[in-house]
N, C-alpha and C positions, 0 to 999 in steps of 0.2 A: 378772117381774122375776126376773133372777139374782142367786142370794144372793152377799155379798161372798167367802164362802170357796170357791164354786165357780167365780166369776169369777178367782180369785188360782189356783185349780188349773188354770183354761182357758190362763192366761198362762204358766203354768209349763210346760204340756206343748207349748205352740207353738213355744218354740225346737227341742224334740226333734223335733216333727213336721217342722221346715224341714231338719233336718241330716239326717233318714230321708229326705226327698225328695231332697235334694241327694246322698246317697250312693248312692240307686239310679238318679238321673240319671246320675252317674259311672260308675257298674256298666254301664248300658245303653251308654254312650258306648265305654267299653274294650270289653266284650263285642262290640259291633259293628265296632269296629276288630279285634279277633281273628278273628271270623267272616269278615271281608272278606278276611283273610289267609290263613285255611284253605281259603276256599271257591273261591280264585281261583289260576291258576297262578301259583306263587311270584315269578317274574320280573315279572308284573304289578304286584305289590304291593312287593315288596322286590328291587331288583336289586343293592343296595350299591354302586352302579357308582363312585361318587365314592371309598367305603371300598377298592376296589379300587384305585384309583389311589394312595391313601395307601399300601396295603400293599405294592405294589410299590415306591412311592419309598423305604419304610423297608427293604425288602430290599436296594435299589439303594443306600443310604447306607450298608449294612452291607457290602456285597460289591463293588459297583462306584460309588462317588461320583463319578468325574469323569464320568459319564453321565448324574448326576441332572437335568438340565436339557437334555438333548438326546433323552432316552428319551421314547417315544411309546408308551400304552396301544393305541393305535390313531390313525390319521393325524387330525392336529390336537387329540389329547388327550395333553396333558403334564402333567407336576408344576409347580404355578405358585406354590407356597407357599413359607416361607422355608428356608435351611437347618437352622435351629432347628426347625422344624416337622418336617421330616423325620428329625432324630434323634428326637422324639417319638414319630414313626410306627415307627421302627425297633424300638422297643420293643413294639408292638402286631403287627409283622410276626413276632414269636416266637412268637405263639400259633396255633394250627391255625385254618383258614380258617373253618369251621363254629363254633368257640367264638367268633371274633372278630367275625363278623357279627351273632350271636344277642345277644351281649354288648353289642354297638354298639346295636342297636334298644332293649334293656331300660334301658340307662344312659341313651340318649336320652329315652325317656320318663320315666325319673326325674328327669333333669336340667330337663324341661318343667314339671314338678309342683314342683319344688324352686323354680323361677325363681317360679311363682306366690306359692309359699310366702312366699318372703323378699321380694316385691314387696308383699304385704299385710302383713307383720309391718313392713316399714319405713314403712307407711302407718299403723300403729298398731293394726292386728287383731289380736285375741287370743281364746283361748279357743275356744268354740262359733262365734262368729261367724267366726273364722279358718278352723274345718274347713269351715263351709258354703262359705264364699268360694273355698278350694281345691279342693273337690270339684266345685261348680258352674261355677266359670269353667275348673277343669282339664278338665272334659267338654267344653267348647266350644272350648277352644284345641286339644286333640288333634285336631278336626275341621275345623282351619284349612288353607288349602292350602298355606302355606309349612310349616308341621310336618308334614304329610303327605309332602310333597316331600323334605324333609328326612330322614325316617324311609326313605323310597323308595331314597333315593340314598346311605344312610349317611353323611350330611353331619356335619362336627364343629359345625356352627354352634350347635346346642342346647348342647353341651358349654362352648363359648365365652362363649354367652349367659350361663349360670349362673354362669360364673367372674367375668363381669364385674359382675354383679348381687350376687352374694356380695361382692365387692369393694367396692362402693359404698354398700353397705346396711351397713357395718361402721361403729362408732362411731368419729367422728374422731380419737379419743385414742389407736386401735390404731396402733401402730409401724408396722405391714407394711401398711395400708392403701395402695392404690395397685399393690401388687406384681401383683395379679391381672390387672390392666389392662396391666401390662408385659408379663406372661406371654402373655396373648391378641394383644396386638399383634406378639410377637414370632413368632408363628404366622401371623396375618393381620393386615395393617396398619392397617385402618379403625379398631379400637379408639384407635388414637394421637389422635382427635379429643377424646377424653376430658381428654387432659393441658392442653390450652388452658382447655377447661371448668373442670377444677380450679383452674388458676391465675387464671382471672376469678373464680370463687367465692371465692377467699382462702385455698384449701387448698394452700399452696405446698409444705409437706412431703409430702401425698400426691402432688402432681405430680412431685415430685423423685424421691419411690421409684418410681414408675410410670416416668419417664425412665429411673433408673438400671437398674431391671430389665429394661427393653427394651433398653439399650446392652448388657446383660450376655447376652442372646440371642443378639444379633449377634456379639459376641465369642466366644462358646461356638462358634460355627459355625466359626471359622477354623481353630483347631487339629485338629477332627474332621472337619471338611470343606471344606479350603482352597478347592480349585478352585471348587467349586460356590458358595462365599461370596464369593469374588473376582468370579466373574460376576454372581451375584444384587444384590450391594450396591455394585460399583465399576464396572459397565458400564452402569447405568440399566436392568438387565433388569425390575425389580419397578415400572418406572413405564410399561411398555408392555401397555395393556388387552386388545390383542389375543392376548397370550399366552394368555387363559383362555378364548377363543372370541370367536365373532361378537358385534360390540358392538350390532348392530341386531335380534339374536335376540327373537323374543316373549318368552322368559323372562328376558330381561333388563330389568327394570324400574326402570332408573334414569333420572335426567334426560338424560343424555347418549345414551342407548338413545332415548329419545322423541324428542330432536332431531335424531337421526341417521335415523331412521324419517321425520321430517317432511321435513329437508333432502335425502334420498337418498343420504347418503354420510357416513362420520364425518369426513372430511376438511372437508367443507363445514359439519357442524354444530359443529365445535370453537371456533370465536371466539364463538359466541353461549353454548357451553356454559360455557367458561372463565371468563366475564363474569358467567354467572348463577348457578353453583356457586360462586364467590368471595362474591358477596352473600349467597347462601343461608347459606355457612359462617360468614361472621361475625356474619349476624343469628342463626343457630341458636345459635351458642355464647355470643354474648351473652343471649339469652333464656333459654337452659338456666340460666345463672348469674345471671340476674335471679330466676330460680324458685327456686334454690336459696338465694340471699341473703334470699329474701322468706318462707322458712321451708318451702318446698316441693321438698325436694332430690329425690323420685322423681319427680316432674314435671318436674324439671330434667334427671336424666339419660335420661329417657325422649327428652325433646325431643332430647337430644345426640344419643341412637341414631337419632332420625328424621332428622335434619341428615346424619348420616354415611350413610344410605342413599339420599338424594337426591343428595349430591354426589358419592357414588363411582362411577367411570366403569363398573362393572360391579356391580349388584346384583341377582342371580338371585333368583327366585321366593321360592327356601328363606331367602334373606337377611331377607325380611320377617317372620320369626318375633318380630322386635320387637313387631309387633302385639299380642302376647300381654301384655307388662306395659301397653301403652296401654289394652287393655281393662280390665285390672285398674284403673289409675287413673279409667277414666270411671267403671266401676261404684262405685269409693270415692266420687267427686265426688256420684253420684247417692244413695248411701247417705246421706251427709252432709248433701244438699240437701233443701229442702222444696218444695212445690206444684209449680208450672211447671218450674223448675229441675231438680226431682228426673226429671221427666218428658223433659226435654229432655236431660240426661246419659243417662239410660235410652236413648232413640231412638240418640244416638251410639254407644254402647257395641254396640247390637244391629245397627247399621249397619257398624261396623266387623267385627264378627262375620259378617256377610253377605257384605261386599266380598269380604273375604279366606278367606271358607268355603271348605272342600272338596268343594265341588257335584260329582256325577257328571258326567262328560264322556259325552255320548252323541252317539255318531257311527256308529250302524251296527255299531259291533264292540263286542266284549265290554268291559264296563266293568272297567277296572283301577283303578290311582291315582287317587283324585280330582283334577281339573284345576283347579278353581274356575272362576270367570268370565272370566279373562284370555283373551282370544281369541274368548270364547264366539260372537261376532256375526261372526264371520269364517269359523268351520269350519276345516278342516284349513288349517294354516298353512303353505303352501306359501312357500318362500324368496322368490319375485318379489313376493309378495303385501304383503311389509312395508314397501315403498315406495311402494305405492299405495293407501293407505288414504283412505278417504273415509266421510264421516256417522259413523253409531254404532261403525263399525269403529275410528274413532280411539280412542274411549273404551274398546273392548274390548282392544285391543292395548295400551293405555297404563294400564290400570286401576288398577294398583297405585300407580303413580308419580303419578297424578293425585290418588287418594285421600291419598296421603302428602302432597301439596301441599295439600290441603285440610286436613289434620290440623296442618301446619306452621304453615298461617295462625291456625287455632285456638290453637296454641302460643305463637305471638307475641302475639296479642290475651289470652291468659291471663297472660303474663309483664309484659303492660304493665299489665293491671288489678292484679296482685300487687305489681308494683313501687309504682304510685301509692299503694297501700293503705298500703305501708310506709312510704313517705315521709311521709303523713298521720299516722301513728302516732307518727314521730318528731317531726314538727314540732308 
C-alpha cells in the first residue's frame, strides 16, 4: 500500500513529467524539421515561391504600379491579391531577399504556435496545462501538410490565421475587436465570411468594425494605386477564380475543384457548385453563430473558417491550415469528456492529424517537402488524369475537401445539440 504522502508526491510529479514529455516531443518535431531543411537541397524544402510573387508585387507597387495585375512572374503566375496587400508587401520588399525569406519562415512558425496558444487560452486552458497543450499540439501541427506547404511556399496564410484568431479571441468589450478580420479581408477576401457570422452572433459592433476597416483598406488603395484599384474592384477582376490558377488542380481542395474534376470542366460544374455553396455558406454561418450563442465561440469561429474553405472557389492545400485550431477544439473536447466520449474525440483529433499529416511523398525521387495523402493513390498527377478519376482515386484527389465535408457535418450536429441544450436551459 502506498503511503498518502508518497501518493501526493506522485501526483505532484505527474504534471511535471507530462510537461517534460510534451517539451521533448516538440523539440523532436522542430529538430526533425530543421534537419529536413538542412539535409535536403534548399529548393526541395523552402522555395519561397509565393513569397517571391509578393516581393515582386511590392516592388511593382513602388516602381510601376500600373502593371501590378498584368505582370507575370512566369506564364500564368500573376499577383492576385488586393491593392492593399501590394502596399503591405511593398514594405517587405525593402528588405534584402535573404533576410526576408528567413524572417518569413521564422515568423510563420511563431504564428503557428501563437495560433495554438490563443485557441487554447480562448478555451480556458491556463498554466501547465496550457504549456503541455501548446507543445504537444504545436509539434503535430508543424508536421501537417498545409503548414509544411505554407512554409515551403512562404505563404502569408499562417500570418492571416493568427491575426484572425487573435481578433476573435479578444474580449467582446474591446472596441477594436473586428479590426483584425477587416485587415485580413483587405489582403485576402475569404475572411469576409466572419462578418455575417458576427452579425448572426449578435456582435453588431464587432461586425461594423470589421466592415469599416475592410472598407478602409479598399479606400487606401485608390490614392496610392489608382489604376490597380480600379481594375481590381471596379471590373470584377477579384471574382475570377482562374486568375489564381487551374481550378481543377490537385492542390485546389475546394468544393468547386471537386465538382470540376467530377464534371470534367469548371463551366459544367458551376451551376451545381453555386447551389451547394450557397446552402453550405448559409448553414455554416448559422451553425457557427448558434455555437457562439450557446457559449462555444471557439467552435463557432472554427466552423466559420471551415465553411469558408468549402465555399471558396480556390482553397489550395496550404489554406487548410485551419485544421490546426480544429485539432485544438477536438483535443479540448477529449480532455473535458469522460469514458467513450473522450476516446471518440481523441480518435477524431488523431484522424484529422492523419488525414492532413505531412507524410513523405515517395515516388522514386528524393523526398523533399512532405506532400501528405492528397493524390497519394494516383501517383504523379498528370493534368489529364484529374478528369478521369475512378475508385479510390476520387478519394485521393479530393481528400481534404471530403474530410472537410465530414467535419462540417459534425459541426452542424454539434451546433444543433448545443442550441437544443441552450433552449432547454432557458425554458
